[in-house]
All heavy atoms as TSV, in Angstrom:
chain	resi	resn	atom	element	x	y	z
A	1	MET	N	N	-125.570	204.198	-114.120
A	1	MET	CA	C	-124.640	203.432	-113.355
A	1	MET	C	C	-123.482	203.023	-114.273
A	1	MET	O	O	-123.701	202.639	-115.417
A	1	MET	CB	C	-125.303	202.181	-112.788
A	1	MET	CG	C	-124.274	201.356	-112.069
A	1	MET	SD	S	-124.583	199.649	-111.592
A	1	MET	CE	C	-126.222	199.440	-111.198
A	2	LEU	N	N	-122.288	203.102	-113.763
A	2	LEU	CA	C	-121.096	202.713	-114.507
A	2	LEU	C	C	-120.547	201.440	-113.892
A	2	LEU	O	O	-120.361	201.355	-112.681
A	2	LEU	CB	C	-120.045	203.823	-114.436
A	2	LEU	CG	C	-118.696	203.513	-115.062
A	2	LEU	CD1	C	-118.846	203.364	-116.565
A	2	LEU	CD2	C	-117.701	204.597	-114.721
A	3	THR	N	N	-120.303	200.440	-114.730
A	3	THR	CA	C	-119.711	199.186	-114.292
A	3	THR	C	C	-118.492	198.908	-115.140
A	3	THR	O	O	-118.557	199.005	-116.368
A	3	THR	CB	C	-120.721	198.015	-114.455
A	3	THR	OG1	O	-121.900	198.323	-113.727
A	3	THR	CG2	C	-120.140	196.719	-113.960
A	4	LEU	N	N	-117.398	198.581	-114.502
A	4	LEU	CA	C	-116.176	198.205	-115.214
A	4	LEU	C	C	-116.026	196.696	-115.165
A	4	LEU	O	O	-116.254	196.077	-114.130
A	4	LEU	CB	C	-114.956	198.854	-114.563
A	4	LEU	CG	C	-114.967	200.375	-114.501
A	4	LEU	CD1	C	-113.733	200.865	-113.757
A	4	LEU	CD2	C	-115.014	200.968	-115.878
A	5	GLN	N	N	-115.654	196.104	-116.286
A	5	GLN	CA	C	-115.448	194.656	-116.342
A	5	GLN	C	C	-114.170	194.375	-117.114
A	5	GLN	O	O	-114.013	194.848	-118.245
A	5	GLN	CB	C	-116.623	193.957	-117.030
A	5	GLN	CG	C	-116.437	192.468	-117.108
A	5	GLN	CD	C	-117.647	191.758	-117.675
A	5	GLN	OE1	O	-118.658	192.391	-117.995
A	5	GLN	NE2	N	-117.549	190.471	-117.799
A	6	ARG	N	N	-113.294	193.613	-116.518
A	6	ARG	CA	C	-112.060	193.218	-117.188
A	6	ARG	C	C	-112.330	191.970	-118.024
A	6	ARG	O	O	-112.964	191.034	-117.561
A	6	ARG	CB	C	-110.969	192.924	-116.165
A	6	ARG	CG	C	-110.509	194.157	-115.431
A	6	ARG	CD	C	-109.424	193.796	-114.455
A	6	ARG	NE	N	-108.213	193.495	-115.189
A	6	ARG	CZ	C	-107.114	194.235	-115.136
A	6	ARG	NH1	N	-107.090	195.296	-114.378
A	6	ARG	NH2	N	-106.054	193.903	-115.822
A	7	VAL	N	N	-111.831	191.980	-119.227
A	7	VAL	CA	C	-111.885	190.811	-120.108
A	7	VAL	C	C	-110.433	190.432	-120.338
A	7	VAL	O	O	-109.690	191.172	-120.981
A	7	VAL	CB	C	-112.616	191.132	-121.427
A	7	VAL	CG1	C	-112.632	189.914	-122.333
A	7	VAL	CG2	C	-114.030	191.622	-121.145
A	8	GLU	N	N	-110.040	189.288	-119.794
A	8	GLU	CA	C	-108.620	188.963	-119.749
A	8	GLU	C	C	-108.199	187.765	-120.589
A	8	GLU	O	O	-107.011	187.564	-120.794
A	8	GLU	CB	C	-108.197	188.745	-118.298
A	8	GLU	CG	C	-108.365	190.004	-117.455
A	8	GLU	CD	C	-107.954	189.830	-116.014
A	8	GLU	OE1	O	-108.180	188.733	-115.458
A	8	GLU	OE2	O	-107.382	190.779	-115.458
A	9	THR	N	N	-109.141	186.982	-121.050
A	9	THR	CA	C	-108.772	185.796	-121.822
A	9	THR	C	C	-109.555	185.744	-123.129
A	9	THR	O	O	-110.662	186.305	-123.224
A	9	THR	CB	C	-109.058	184.494	-121.033
A	9	THR	OG1	O	-110.478	184.345	-120.884
A	9	THR	CG2	C	-108.388	184.506	-119.654
A	10	PRO	N	N	-109.021	185.057	-124.123
A	10	PRO	CA	C	-109.770	184.879	-125.370
A	10	PRO	C	C	-111.117	184.188	-125.151
A	10	PRO	O	O	-112.097	184.525	-125.819
A	10	PRO	CB	C	-108.845	184.022	-126.228
A	10	PRO	CG	C	-107.470	184.340	-125.716
A	10	PRO	CD	C	-107.658	184.530	-124.233
A	11	ASP	N	N	-111.184	183.255	-124.202
A	11	ASP	CA	C	-112.460	182.587	-123.918
A	11	ASP	C	C	-113.497	183.567	-123.371
A	11	ASP	O	O	-114.666	183.522	-123.758
A	11	ASP	CB	C	-112.266	181.439	-122.924
A	11	ASP	CG	C	-111.546	180.250	-123.540
A	11	ASP	OD1	O	-111.546	180.118	-124.788
A	11	ASP	OD2	O	-110.987	179.437	-122.772
A	12	GLU	N	N	-113.070	184.470	-122.482
A	12	GLU	CA	C	-113.981	185.501	-121.978
A	12	GLU	C	C	-114.449	186.404	-123.114
A	12	GLU	O	O	-115.630	186.752	-123.196
A	12	GLU	CB	C	-113.303	186.352	-120.912
A	12	GLU	CG	C	-113.158	185.712	-119.567
A	12	GLU	CD	C	-112.475	186.645	-118.592
A	12	GLU	OE1	O	-111.300	186.994	-118.827
A	12	GLU	OE2	O	-113.136	187.028	-117.608
A	13	ALA	N	N	-113.521	186.795	-123.961
A	13	ALA	CA	C	-113.866	187.662	-125.094
A	13	ALA	C	C	-114.912	186.987	-125.978
A	13	ALA	O	O	-115.886	187.620	-126.399
A	13	ALA	CB	C	-112.616	187.996	-125.901
A	14	GLU	N	N	-114.727	185.723	-126.243
A	14	GLU	CA	C	-115.680	184.977	-127.076
A	14	GLU	C	C	-117.046	184.894	-126.396
A	14	GLU	O	O	-118.079	185.152	-127.021
A	14	GLU	CB	C	-115.130	183.569	-127.348
A	14	GLU	CG	C	-115.923	182.781	-128.340
A	14	GLU	CD	C	-115.855	183.337	-129.760
A	14	GLU	OE1	O	-114.787	183.847	-130.157
A	14	GLU	OE2	O	-116.871	183.253	-130.470
A	15	ARG	N	N	-117.057	184.552	-125.121
A	15	ARG	CA	C	-118.317	184.398	-124.378
A	15	ARG	C	C	-119.093	185.710	-124.333
A	15	ARG	O	O	-120.329	185.732	-124.426
A	15	ARG	CB	C	-118.013	183.910	-122.959
A	15	ARG	CG	C	-119.243	183.709	-122.089
A	15	ARG	CD	C	-118.900	183.080	-120.742
A	15	ARG	NE	N	-117.857	183.771	-120.004
A	15	ARG	CZ	C	-118.039	184.872	-119.268
A	15	ARG	NH1	N	-119.225	185.428	-119.182
A	15	ARG	NH2	N	-117.033	185.436	-118.621
A	16	LEU	N	N	-118.387	186.830	-124.229
A	16	LEU	CA	C	-119.032	188.142	-124.116
A	16	LEU	C	C	-119.206	188.858	-125.457
A	16	LEU	O	O	-119.720	189.976	-125.491
A	16	LEU	CB	C	-118.199	189.027	-123.180
A	16	LEU	CG	C	-118.086	188.540	-121.735
A	16	LEU	CD1	C	-117.016	189.327	-120.996
A	16	LEU	CD2	C	-119.436	188.651	-121.043
A	17	SER	N	N	-118.765	188.231	-126.555
A	17	SER	CA	C	-118.756	188.884	-127.869
A	17	SER	C	C	-118.003	190.205	-127.802
A	17	SER	O	O	-118.410	191.208	-128.381
A	17	SER	CB	C	-120.172	189.102	-128.397
A	17	SER	OG	O	-120.815	187.869	-128.590
A	18	PHE	N	N	-116.906	190.191	-127.077
A	18	PHE	CA	C	-116.083	191.370	-126.834
A	18	PHE	C	C	-115.290	191.710	-128.086
A	18	PHE	O	O	-114.556	190.903	-128.620
A	18	PHE	CB	C	-115.147	191.062	-125.663
A	18	PHE	CG	C	-114.270	192.201	-125.243
A	18	PHE	CD1	C	-114.801	193.303	-124.594
A	18	PHE	CD2	C	-112.912	192.153	-125.477
A	18	PHE	CE1	C	-113.989	194.337	-124.182
A	18	PHE	CE2	C	-112.085	193.184	-125.069
A	18	PHE	CZ	C	-112.624	194.277	-124.415
A	19	ARG	N	N	-115.431	192.933	-128.560
A	19	ARG	CA	C	-114.794	193.347	-129.810
A	19	ARG	C	C	-113.628	194.296	-129.595
A	19	ARG	O	O	-113.228	194.996	-130.502
A	19	ARG	CB	C	-115.827	193.958	-130.735
A	19	ARG	CG	C	-116.913	192.959	-131.075
A	19	ARG	CD	C	-117.750	193.410	-132.230
A	19	ARG	NE	N	-118.843	192.507	-132.457
A	19	ARG	CZ	C	-118.762	191.365	-133.122
A	19	ARG	NH1	N	-117.627	190.969	-133.622
A	19	ARG	NH2	N	-119.820	190.610	-133.282
A	20	GLY	N	N	-113.082	194.308	-128.403
A	20	GLY	CA	C	-111.893	195.109	-128.152
A	20	GLY	C	C	-112.086	196.167	-127.090
A	20	GLY	O	O	-113.195	196.452	-126.652
A	21	SER	N	N	-110.969	196.732	-126.686
A	21	SER	CA	C	-110.959	197.709	-125.617
A	21	SER	C	C	-110.591	199.089	-126.169
A	21	SER	O	O	-109.703	199.192	-127.008
A	21	SER	CB	C	-109.932	197.277	-124.575
A	21	SER	OG	O	-109.887	198.180	-123.515
A	22	PRO	N	N	-111.278	200.114	-125.777
A	22	PRO	CA	C	-112.379	200.115	-124.817
A	22	PRO	C	C	-113.718	199.809	-125.494
A	22	PRO	O	O	-113.961	200.264	-126.605
A	22	PRO	CB	C	-112.384	201.540	-124.281
A	22	PRO	CG	C	-111.906	202.367	-125.439
A	22	PRO	CD	C	-110.916	201.490	-126.171
A	23	THR	N	N	-114.525	199.025	-124.828
A	23	THR	CA	C	-115.891	198.784	-125.289
A	23	THR	C	C	-116.821	199.476	-124.313
A	23	THR	O	O	-116.686	199.319	-123.102
A	23	THR	CB	C	-116.206	197.277	-125.349
A	23	THR	OG1	O	-115.458	196.702	-126.415
A	23	THR	CG2	C	-117.683	197.026	-125.600
A	24	LEU	N	N	-117.741	200.239	-124.828
A	24	LEU	CA	C	-118.736	200.936	-124.017
A	24	LEU	C	C	-120.093	200.331	-124.312
A	24	LEU	O	O	-120.524	200.303	-125.464
A	24	LEU	CB	C	-118.750	202.421	-124.368
A	24	LEU	CG	C	-117.400	203.129	-124.279
A	24	LEU	CD1	C	-117.490	204.497	-124.940
A	24	LEU	CD2	C	-116.945	203.236	-122.856
A	25	LEU	N	N	-120.754	199.831	-123.276
A	25	LEU	CA	C	-122.098	199.290	-123.442
A	25	LEU	C	C	-123.103	200.282	-122.894
A	25	LEU	O	O	-122.928	200.812	-121.799
A	25	LEU	CB	C	-122.239	197.951	-122.705
A	25	LEU	CG	C	-121.273	196.841	-123.106
A	25	LEU	CD1	C	-121.547	195.589	-122.276
A	25	LEU	CD2	C	-121.357	196.547	-124.584
A	26	VAL	N	N	-124.147	200.528	-123.639
A	26	VAL	CA	C	-125.244	201.384	-123.209
A	26	VAL	C	C	-126.471	200.486	-123.148
A	26	VAL	O	O	-126.900	199.952	-124.174
A	26	VAL	CB	C	-125.470	202.570	-124.185
A	26	VAL	CG1	C	-126.611	203.445	-123.687
A	26	VAL	CG2	C	-124.188	203.373	-124.362
A	27	ASN	N	N	-126.977	200.276	-121.944
A	27	ASN	CA	C	-128.077	199.325	-121.722
A	27	ASN	C	C	-127.738	197.948	-122.287
A	27	ASN	O	O	-128.571	197.287	-122.905
A	27	ASN	CB	C	-129.397	199.843	-122.302
A	27	ASN	CG	C	-129.900	201.073	-121.578
A	27	ASN	OD1	O	-129.578	201.288	-120.414
A	27	ASN	ND2	N	-130.674	201.893	-122.254
A	28	GLY	N	N	-126.483	197.532	-122.105
A	28	GLY	CA	C	-126.058	196.197	-122.507
A	28	GLY	C	C	-125.705	196.039	-123.973
A	28	GLY	O	O	-125.404	194.941	-124.426
A	29	VAL	N	N	-125.735	197.122	-124.738
A	29	VAL	CA	C	-125.480	197.058	-126.179
A	29	VAL	C	C	-124.294	197.966	-126.526
A	29	VAL	O	O	-124.215	199.094	-126.040
A	29	VAL	CB	C	-126.728	197.507	-126.969
A	29	VAL	CG1	C	-126.454	197.563	-128.464
A	29	VAL	CG2	C	-127.896	196.582	-126.680
A	30	ASP	N	N	-123.408	197.459	-127.369
A	30	ASP	CA	C	-122.297	198.273	-127.862
A	30	ASP	C	C	-122.778	199.035	-129.091
A	30	ASP	O	O	-122.881	198.474	-130.183
A	30	ASP	CB	C	-121.112	197.379	-128.220
A	30	ASP	CG	C	-119.911	198.150	-128.732
A	30	ASP	OD1	O	-120.020	199.378	-128.941
A	30	ASP	OD2	O	-118.862	197.524	-128.945
A	31	PRO	N	N	-123.095	200.326	-128.943
A	31	PRO	CA	C	-123.638	201.072	-130.075
A	31	PRO	C	C	-122.602	201.338	-131.168
A	31	PRO	O	O	-122.961	201.793	-132.250
A	31	PRO	CB	C	-124.117	202.378	-129.442
A	31	PRO	CG	C	-123.279	202.537	-128.224
A	31	PRO	CD	C	-122.985	201.139	-127.745
A	32	PHE	N	N	-121.347	201.036	-130.902
A	32	PHE	CA	C	-120.285	201.302	-131.862
A	32	PHE	C	C	-119.703	200.017	-132.453
A	32	PHE	O	O	-118.728	200.067	-133.186
A	32	PHE	CB	C	-119.175	202.125	-131.202
A	32	PHE	CG	C	-119.699	203.367	-130.553
A	32	PHE	CD1	C	-119.821	203.458	-129.182
A	32	PHE	CD2	C	-120.102	204.449	-131.318
A	32	PHE	CE1	C	-120.313	204.601	-128.573
A	32	PHE	CE2	C	-120.607	205.601	-130.722
A	32	PHE	CZ	C	-120.718	205.678	-129.349
A	33	ALA	N	N	-120.290	198.873	-132.129
A	33	ALA	CA	C	-119.750	197.594	-132.597
A	33	ALA	C	C	-119.941	197.431	-134.099
A	33	ALA	O	O	-120.976	197.798	-134.655
A	33	ALA	CB	C	-120.419	196.433	-131.868
A	34	ASP	N	N	-118.943	196.879	-134.719
A	34	ASP	CA	C	-119.024	196.477	-136.123
A	34	ASP	C	C	-119.425	195.009	-136.111
A	34	ASP	O	O	-118.634	194.160	-135.704
A	34	ASP	CB	C	-117.666	196.664	-136.797
A	34	ASP	CG	C	-117.640	196.163	-138.221
A	34	ASP	OD1	O	-118.663	195.630	-138.710
A	34	ASP	OD2	O	-116.574	196.299	-138.852
A	35	PRO	N	N	-120.658	194.685	-136.516
A	35	PRO	CA	C	-121.112	193.294	-136.453
A	35	PRO	C	C	-120.212	192.330	-137.227
A	35	PRO	O	O	-120.141	191.152	-136.912
A	35	PRO	CB	C	-122.514	193.317	-137.057
A	35	PRO	CG	C	-122.891	194.744	-137.168
A	35	PRO	CD	C	-121.657	195.574	-137.082
A	36	ALA	N	N	-119.497	192.836	-138.211
A	36	ALA	CA	C	-118.605	191.979	-138.999
A	36	ALA	C	C	-117.196	191.948	-138.405
A	36	ALA	O	O	-116.347	191.204	-138.868
A	36	ALA	CB	C	-118.541	192.476	-140.435
A	37	GLY	N	N	-116.967	192.766	-137.386
A	37	GLY	CA	C	-115.643	192.834	-136.781
A	37	GLY	C	C	-115.322	191.603	-135.961
A	37	GLY	O	O	-116.221	190.892	-135.491
A	38	PRO	N	N	-114.045	191.343	-135.761
A	38	PRO	CA	C	-113.636	190.156	-135.017
A	38	PRO	C	C	-113.899	190.307	-133.519
A	38	PRO	O	O	-113.893	191.413	-132.983
A	38	PRO	CB	C	-112.140	190.063	-135.288
A	38	PRO	CG	C	-111.729	191.465	-135.566
A	38	PRO	CD	C	-112.909	192.106	-136.252
A	39	VAL	N	N	-114.128	189.189	-132.866
A	39	VAL	CA	C	-114.250	189.120	-131.419
A	39	VAL	C	C	-112.867	188.783	-130.877
A	39	VAL	O	O	-112.164	187.948	-131.438
A	39	VAL	CB	C	-115.280	188.030	-131.018
A	39	VAL	CG1	C	-115.244	187.764	-129.530
A	39	VAL	CG2	C	-116.666	188.427	-131.471
A	40	GLY	N	N	-112.453	189.447	-129.807
A	40	GLY	CA	C	-111.171	189.098	-129.215
A	40	GLY	C	C	-110.546	190.239	-128.443
A	40	GLY	O	O	-111.107	191.319	-128.312
A	41	LEU	N	N	-109.367	189.949	-127.918
A	41	LEU	CA	C	-108.600	190.924	-127.146
A	41	LEU	C	C	-107.819	191.782	-128.128
A	41	LEU	O	O	-106.818	191.350	-128.693
A	41	LEU	CB	C	-107.657	190.200	-126.182
A	41	LEU	CG	C	-108.336	189.255	-125.183
A	41	LEU	CD1	C	-107.291	188.531	-124.349
A	41	LEU	CD2	C	-109.306	190.010	-124.295
A	42	ALA	N	N	-108.292	192.979	-128.357
A	42	ALA	CA	C	-107.676	193.869	-129.339
A	42	ALA	C	C	-108.090	195.296	-129.027
A	42	ALA	O	O	-108.815	195.550	-128.072
A	42	ALA	CB	C	-108.143	193.485	-130.741
A	43	CYS	N	N	-107.652	196.225	-129.842
A	43	CYS	CA	C	-108.106	197.608	-129.737
A	43	CYS	C	C	-109.442	197.740	-130.448
A	43	CYS	O	O	-109.640	197.185	-131.525
A	43	CYS	CB	C	-107.097	198.552	-130.398
A	43	CYS	SG	S	-105.556	198.654	-129.515
A	44	HIS	N	N	-110.358	198.447	-129.829
A	44	HIS	CA	C	-111.668	198.697	-130.420
A	44	HIS	C	C	-111.599	200.040	-131.135
A	44	HIS	O	O	-111.450	201.075	-130.498
A	44	HIS	CB	C	-112.725	198.721	-129.320
A	44	HIS	CG	C	-114.128	198.763	-129.825
A	44	HIS	ND1	N	-115.168	199.086	-129.005
A	44	HIS	CD2	C	-114.677	198.524	-131.025
A	44	HIS	CE1	C	-116.302	199.037	-129.679
A	44	HIS	NE2	N	-116.013	198.708	-130.915
A	45	LEU	N	N	-111.653	200.018	-132.436
A	45	LEU	CA	C	-111.604	201.256	-133.207
A	45	LEU	C	C	-113.016	201.772	-133.444
A	45	LEU	O	O	-113.936	201.004	-133.691
A	45	LEU	CB	C	-110.889	201.020	-134.532
A	45	LEU	CG	C	-109.436	200.577	-134.398
A	45	LEU	CD1	C	-108.847	200.297	-135.765
A	45	LEU	CD2	C	-108.618	201.605	-133.645
A	46	HIS	N	N	-113.170	203.059	-133.359
A	46	HIS	CA	C	-114.474	203.701	-133.502
A	46	HIS	C	C	-114.487	204.531	-134.763
A	46	HIS	O	O	-113.705	205.458	-134.920
A	46	HIS	CB	C	-114.763	204.579	-132.280
A	46	HIS	CG	C	-114.809	203.802	-131.012
A	46	HIS	ND1	N	-115.965	203.268	-130.519
A	46	HIS	CD2	C	-113.825	203.436	-130.165
A	46	HIS	CE1	C	-115.706	202.619	-129.407
A	46	HIS	NE2	N	-114.396	202.713	-129.167
A	47	ARG	N	N	-115.402	204.200	-135.675
A	47	ARG	CA	C	-115.546	204.958	-136.913
A	47	ARG	C	C	-116.516	206.102	-136.681
A	47	ARG	O	O	-117.561	205.930	-136.060
A	47	ARG	CB	C	-116.050	204.047	-138.022
A	47	ARG	CG	C	-114.987	203.106	-138.512
A	47	ARG	CD	C	-115.520	202.016	-139.433
A	47	ARG	NE	N	-114.484	201.174	-139.942
A	47	ARG	CZ	C	-113.730	200.343	-139.229
A	47	ARG	NH1	N	-113.890	200.271	-137.934
A	47	ARG	NH2	N	-112.802	199.578	-139.785
A	48	ASN	N	N	-116.145	207.270	-137.166
A	48	ASN	CA	C	-117.021	208.423	-137.057
A	48	ASN	C	C	-116.784	209.323	-138.260
A	48	ASN	O	O	-116.037	208.964	-139.168
A	48	ASN	CB	C	-116.804	209.151	-135.729
A	48	ASN	CG	C	-115.375	209.591	-135.541
A	48	ASN	OD1	O	-114.772	210.164	-136.441
A	48	ASN	ND2	N	-114.808	209.325	-134.375
A	49	THR	N	N	-117.402	210.465	-138.246
A	49	THR	CA	C	-117.289	211.353	-139.405
A	49	THR	C	C	-115.860	211.827	-139.645
A	49	THR	O	O	-115.505	212.188	-140.747
A	49	THR	CB	C	-118.201	212.574	-139.241
A	49	THR	OG1	O	-117.878	213.220	-138.003
A	49	THR	CG2	C	-119.666	212.170	-139.238
A	50	GLY	N	N	-115.015	211.789	-138.611
A	50	GLY	CA	C	-113.623	212.209	-138.756
A	50	GLY	C	C	-112.686	211.087	-139.161
A	50	GLY	O	O	-111.500	211.312	-139.354
A	51	GLY	N	N	-113.196	209.879	-139.288
A	51	GLY	CA	C	-112.363	208.726	-139.649
A	51	GLY	C	C	-112.442	207.645	-138.593
A	51	GLY	O	O	-113.513	207.307	-138.121
A	52	VAL	N	N	-111.279	207.130	-138.191
A	52	VAL	CA	C	-111.214	206.060	-137.199
A	52	VAL	C	C	-110.406	206.571	-136.011
A	52	VAL	O	O	-109.334	207.142	-136.176
A	52	VAL	CB	C	-110.544	204.807	-137.794
A	52	VAL	CG1	C	-110.416	203.710	-136.756
A	52	VAL	CG2	C	-111.334	204.300	-138.994
A	53	GLU	N	N	-110.952	206.376	-134.805
A	53	GLU	CA	C	-110.286	206.829	-133.595
A	53	GLU	C	C	-110.315	205.731	-132.538
A	53	GLU	O	O	-111.030	204.743	-132.667
A	53	GLU	CB	C	-110.982	208.084	-133.060
A	53	GLU	CG	C	-110.919	209.262	-134.026
A	53	GLU	CD	C	-111.544	210.510	-133.455
A	53	GLU	OE1	O	-111.439	210.728	-132.241
A	53	GLU	OE2	O	-112.130	211.260	-134.239
A	54	GLY	N	N	-109.565	205.919	-131.460
A	54	GLY	CA	C	-109.508	204.951	-130.377
A	54	GLY	C	C	-110.674	205.031	-129.417
A	54	GLY	O	O	-110.847	204.157	-128.575
A	55	SER	N	N	-111.487	206.063	-129.551
A	55	SER	CA	C	-112.682	206.191	-128.722
A	55	SER	C	C	-113.712	207.013	-129.494
A	55	SER	O	O	-113.364	207.750	-130.404
A	55	SER	CB	C	-112.348	206.866	-127.386
A	55	SER	OG	O	-111.849	208.149	-127.601
A	56	PRO	N	N	-114.985	206.862	-129.121
A	56	PRO	CA	C	-116.005	207.646	-129.822
A	56	PRO	C	C	-115.869	209.129	-129.487
A	56	PRO	O	O	-115.347	209.493	-128.436
A	56	PRO	CB	C	-117.324	207.081	-129.279
A	56	PRO	CG	C	-116.984	206.426	-128.002
A	56	PRO	CD	C	-115.552	206.008	-128.089
A	57	THR	N	N	-116.335	209.954	-130.380
A	57	THR	CA	C	-116.346	211.391	-130.100
A	57	THR	C	C	-117.414	211.666	-129.042
A	57	THR	O	O	-118.332	210.857	-128.818
A	57	THR	CB	C	-116.668	212.209	-131.359
A	57	THR	OG1	O	-118.008	211.896	-131.777
A	57	THR	CG2	C	-115.685	211.926	-132.489
A	58	VAL	N	N	-117.318	212.804	-128.395
A	58	VAL	CA	C	-118.318	213.195	-127.401
A	58	VAL	C	C	-119.688	213.279	-128.065
A	58	VAL	O	O	-120.699	212.838	-127.501
A	58	VAL	CB	C	-117.929	214.535	-126.737
A	58	VAL	CG1	C	-119.055	215.059	-125.864
A	58	VAL	CG2	C	-116.649	214.375	-125.931
A	59	THR	N	N	-119.743	213.799	-129.270
A	59	THR	CA	C	-121.007	213.909	-130.002
A	59	THR	C	C	-121.609	212.535	-130.269
A	59	THR	O	O	-122.806	212.317	-130.051
A	59	THR	CB	C	-120.785	214.663	-131.329
A	59	THR	OG1	O	-120.267	215.953	-131.034
A	59	THR	CG2	C	-122.077	214.790	-132.121
A	60	ASP	N	N	-120.775	211.586	-130.745
A	60	ASP	CA	C	-121.270	210.235	-131.026
A	60	ASP	C	C	-121.717	209.528	-129.744
A	60	ASP	O	O	-122.724	208.814	-129.724
A	60	ASP	CB	C	-120.204	209.399	-131.732
A	60	ASP	CG	C	-119.948	209.869	-133.153
A	60	ASP	OD1	O	-120.799	210.581	-133.716
A	60	ASP	OD2	O	-118.884	209.524	-133.700
A	61	LEU	N	N	-120.970	209.724	-128.659
A	61	LEU	CA	C	-121.325	209.105	-127.378
A	61	LEU	C	C	-122.638	209.672	-126.850
A	61	LEU	O	O	-123.519	208.923	-126.413
A	61	LEU	CB	C	-120.195	209.334	-126.376
A	61	LEU	CG	C	-120.266	208.567	-125.077
A	61	LEU	CD1	C	-120.418	207.078	-125.301
A	61	LEU	CD2	C	-119.028	208.848	-124.255
A	62	ALA	N	N	-122.807	210.979	-126.927
A	62	ALA	CA	C	-124.064	211.605	-126.479
A	62	ALA	C	C	-125.234	211.089	-127.304
A	62	ALA	O	O	-126.305	210.808	-126.759
A	62	ALA	CB	C	-123.959	213.118	-126.570
A	63	ALA	N	N	-125.049	210.942	-128.599
A	63	ALA	CA	C	-126.110	210.419	-129.472
A	63	ALA	C	C	-126.455	208.983	-129.094
A	63	ALA	O	O	-127.635	208.604	-129.064
A	63	ALA	CB	C	-125.689	210.504	-130.934
A	64	ALA	N	N	-125.457	208.173	-128.776
A	64	ALA	CA	C	-125.697	206.778	-128.400
A	64	ALA	C	C	-126.498	206.720	-127.104
A	64	ALA	O	O	-127.418	205.907	-126.974
A	64	ALA	CB	C	-124.378	206.036	-128.239
A	65	PHE	N	N	-126.192	207.577	-126.138
A	65	PHE	CA	C	-126.957	207.609	-124.898
A	65	PHE	C	C	-128.403	208.042	-125.140
A	65	PHE	O	O	-129.315	207.482	-124.566
A	65	PHE	CB	C	-126.314	208.550	-123.872
A	65	PHE	CG	C	-125.108	207.967	-123.197
A	65	PHE	CD1	C	-123.924	208.675	-123.164
A	65	PHE	CD2	C	-125.145	206.726	-122.591
A	65	PHE	CE1	C	-122.798	208.148	-122.534
A	65	PHE	CE2	C	-124.037	206.179	-121.964
A	65	PHE	CZ	C	-122.870	206.895	-121.929
A	66	ARG	N	N	-128.596	209.035	-126.001
A	66	ARG	CA	C	-129.956	209.490	-126.294
A	66	ARG	C	C	-130.766	208.383	-126.943
A	66	ARG	O	O	-131.900	208.125	-126.557
A	66	ARG	CB	C	-129.923	210.712	-127.216
A	66	ARG	CG	C	-129.679	212.009	-126.501
A	66	ARG	CD	C	-129.988	213.209	-127.399
A	66	ARG	NE	N	-129.217	213.214	-128.633
A	66	ARG	CZ	C	-127.975	213.686	-128.744
A	66	ARG	NH1	N	-127.359	214.184	-127.702
A	66	ARG	NH2	N	-127.354	213.672	-129.906
A	67	VAL	N	N	-130.201	207.701	-127.927
A	67	VAL	CA	C	-130.920	206.637	-128.639
A	67	VAL	C	C	-131.245	205.498	-127.694
A	67	VAL	O	O	-132.375	205.007	-127.673
A	67	VAL	CB	C	-130.094	206.142	-129.842
A	67	VAL	CG1	C	-130.668	204.859	-130.416
A	67	VAL	CG2	C	-130.020	207.214	-130.922
A	68	ARG	N	N	-130.279	205.062	-126.912
A	68	ARG	CA	C	-130.478	203.904	-126.016
A	68	ARG	C	C	-131.380	204.228	-124.847
A	68	ARG	O	O	-132.062	203.355	-124.339
A	68	ARG	CB	C	-129.148	203.369	-125.509
A	68	ARG	CG	C	-128.295	202.782	-126.586
A	68	ARG	CD	C	-128.917	201.509	-127.109
A	68	ARG	NE	N	-128.183	201.079	-128.293
A	68	ARG	CZ	C	-128.653	200.250	-129.175
A	68	ARG	NH1	N	-129.837	199.748	-129.039
A	68	ARG	NH2	N	-127.950	199.917	-130.221
A	69	SER	N	N	-131.411	205.477	-124.401
A	69	SER	CA	C	-132.253	205.814	-123.250
A	69	SER	C	C	-133.732	205.833	-123.629
A	69	SER	O	O	-134.586	205.714	-122.778
A	69	SER	CB	C	-131.844	207.157	-122.641
A	69	SER	OG	O	-132.127	208.206	-123.530
A	70	THR	N	N	-134.025	205.950	-124.912
A	70	THR	CA	C	-135.425	205.937	-125.355
A	70	THR	C	C	-135.868	204.572	-125.843
A	70	THR	O	O	-137.028	204.376	-126.158
A	70	THR	CB	C	-135.657	206.973	-126.476
A	70	THR	OG1	O	-134.819	206.651	-127.601
A	70	THR	CG2	C	-135.358	208.375	-125.999
A	71	SER	N	N	-134.939	203.608	-125.896
A	71	SER	CA	C	-135.284	202.259	-126.373
A	71	SER	C	C	-135.827	201.411	-125.255
A	71	SER	O	O	-135.529	201.540	-124.139
A	71	SER	CB	C	-134.052	201.555	-126.941
A	71	SER	OG	O	-133.406	202.318	-127.899
């Protein structure tokens, strides 16, 4: 199931531990979150083997779904 949620205020970002857009949650967990990263309305950068991008690679996303679906 896909659910879209708008995070529009700094207070919402804080309450949701939102680390930027786009954030993808798999079973309620952001598999790409940097625990040391700031919470807030910003761009969510995704680190992967190719460096830093604005979204996860298809390979990284597929791996996140596989890991979370077995948890």
